[in-house]
N, C-alpha and C positions, 0 to 999 in steps of 0.2 A: 504494500500500500504506500503510495507516495506521501511524503511528509507534507503536512499542512502548516503554512505559515500565516499566523494571524497578526494583524497590525491594528493597534488601537490608538485613537487620538487623545483619549483621556484615561486616567487611572480608573475612574468610575465606570467606564465602558468595560474595562477588563474585569472589574469586580462583578458587574452584572452578568458577564458571559461565563463567570466561574460558578454560578449557581448550580446545584445538583442537576445534571443532565445538560448543562450548557456546553458550548463548543470548546471552552477552555478549562472545563472542570476535569478532575482526575489527573492532575499533573504529578509526576514523580520526582522531578528535579526543577528547582526554582533558583536561578542564579542572579544575584544582585552584583553587578560589576561596579565600576567606580562612580557611576552617576550619583550626584549628591545635591540636595537642596535642603532647606530648612524643613525638618520633619520627614526626611526621606527614609530614615530607619523605621519609623512607625508605619509609614505607608507600605514599605516593603514587607514588614512582618504581618501586617493586616492582610495583604494580598496573598502571601504565602499560606497563612492559616486558612484562607478561604479556598484556594485552588488546589493545594496539595492533598494527595490521598493520605490515609493513615500511614505513618512511618515514612512519608515522603521527606525529601531532603532540601533544606534551604542552605545555600552556600553564598557567602559574601566575600568578594575580592575587592579590596579598597586600599587607598593610600592615606596615611595620616590618621589622626584620632577623632576627626570630626564626627564620623558616624557612631563611634563607640561612646562619645560623650553625650550623644542625644538620648533622650528617654525612649524606651521601647514602646511598642504598641500597647495601649491600655485596653485590655480585653473588656468586652461589653460595650465599647463605644463603636457601634456599627453603622450609625446614620450620619456621623459628622463628615464634612467634605474632606477629600484627600488634600494634604498640604501641597503636593505637586500640582494639582489642578488649580488650587487657589493661587499659587505662585505664577502659573502660566497665565491665568486671567489677569493678574496684576501687571505682568510684563506686557501683555497685549494692550491693556488700558493705558499704561503710562510710558510705553515705548522704551523699556530698559534695554540698553545696548549691551549685547553679549552676555546678558544675565548677570552683570556685575553691579553691585550696589555697595558703596562705601558709606556706611552709616555709623561706624565706630561703636557698634554694639547697641545703638539706639534704634528706635522706630521713628521714621519720618511720618508724622501725622498727616502732612499735606499730601505726600505721595501714597500713603497707605501701604507701604511695603514692609515685609518682615525683614529683620536683620539677617545678614548673610555674610559669612566670612569673606574678607577682602581678598584672601589668597585663593578663592574659589574661581576656577575657570573651566567650564566643561566637566566639572566633577573632580578634577585633579588637584591635589595639594602638593605643589612642586617641592621636591627635596625631602619629603617625609617618607619613612619606610612603608612598603606595602605590607599588608597582613591578610590572612585568610581565617575565616571561622565558619562553623556550620552548626545547624540545628536540625533536629528530627521532629516532625509533627506528631504530637501525642494526642490521641482522642480520649475523652473522658467517658466513663460509664453513663448511660442515659439517666440514671437516678441523680447524678450530680448537676444536671442542667447547666453545663459549662461548655463554652466553645472550645475548639481545638487549641492547644498551646504548643509553644516551641521549647524543646528540651535541648540544651547545649550538648554538643558532641566533643568529647575530649580525645584527640588523636594526634600522634607525634608529627604527622605530615601537615597539620594545621599550624600556622605561625601566628596565632592569636596574640595580640598585645596584652600585656599584663593589666588587668583591671580588678577592681574590688567590687564584689557583688553588692546588690542592694541590701541583702540580709546581713552581710559582714559590716557594712557601713553602719547599719542600725545597731548591730551588736556592740560596736565600738562606742557609739554615742549613748546607748542606753545601759551599757554594762551588762549585757546578756551573753550567754554561751550559744554557740552555733553547732547544730547537729546536722549531719547529712544522711539521707536515706540510702542504705546499702542493700536492702532487701529488694528482690525483683519479683514482679514488675512494679508493684505499688504497695503501699500500706494504708490501712484505714485509720481515719481520725475519729475517735469515739467521744461521746458526750461525758464520759466519766472513766476512771481508771479500772475498767472491768471489761472482759470479753463479751459480757452480756449487754453493755451499754450501746445505745443507738449510734450507728455510723453517721457522722455529719459531714464528712469530706474525705478526700483521698490525696496522698502525695505520691509522686513517682520516684523511681531510682534516680539518685543524683540531686534531688531537690534539697535545698538547705533550709533548715527550720531554726526558729529561735525558742529557747526554753524560757518559760515564764520566770521572772525574778523571784516570785514567791511560791515557786512550784512545790518546794518541800520534798520530802522523801515518800514516794509511793511505790516502793519496791521496783519492779521492772518497768513501771510506767513513767512517762515524761509528759508534763503539762506544757502546752505550747503557749507562747506569747501571741497576742492578737496580731503583732507585726509580722508574723510568719506569712500572713496573707498580704498580697500586694495592695489590696484595697480593704483594710480591716473593717471600716464602717459598713461596707456592703457585703463582704464575703465571710468574715470571721464569725464562727459560732460563739455562743455565750461561753462555752468551755470546750477546749479541744485537747484530747489526750491521745498519745500514741504509745504503742508497746515498744519499748527500747530493747529489752532483753527477752527473747522468746525461747530461751534454751529449755525452759521447763515444759514447753509444748512441742519441742523438736524443731523449732524454727531458727534457733541461733540468734545472733545479734542482728537487729533490724536497722539500727542506727549506729553511727560512729560520731564521737565528739570531734569537731574540727577545731574550734577555739573555745577556751574556757574563760570564765570571768576572771579578769586580772585582779 
């Protein structure tokens, strides 16, 4: 079967074509090369979560730290405009030459343009090292009512720049310990420190969690801080407990401590 090449004028067009059964749905590999604009990382993550199949691969090849310093896609925000489409509309409206805007980190209220790095031209950040990183799309069980999420892939061939995760930054600021899920493929979060307690969420292998400061000793159980969830006000349960040590039931250790409280 001949390969089909689809060209879209707007990111929103691609998003609409990626609906289940759409012409661009069921993608197995999504590659984000060096194209960069304000909010490009969130746009890319959002499109990848939409179009990739379960366990599909998102790969990013870029130069410099601009993409890594941007916030990732905020899951659940599915109706807001894409940053790239908004930027393109502003360019058309105000005639920005070559996509370059020198606003020194501020927003020009008259032009209505978002701030953009002055070193940006065509997505390249001259003189900065290239890096590569990848994620696998993970689908959640139906009972979790959550959209697909991106799980970072750790591989020696990837030259990912050193970054500090959101969880570790919070741990440092709040004085909490960080734990990583080692059990495969996922662990259940329960409403109390008991295997009979109701499951309120799940975390996957490699996810980093924060132990509550006042967790106390509950044997093999670990009480989670609300900040373990990216959006605590929306997603965090009233209480969340995970089984840390399952040796008594033949599961072994399900979590490992990454950083302890100083």
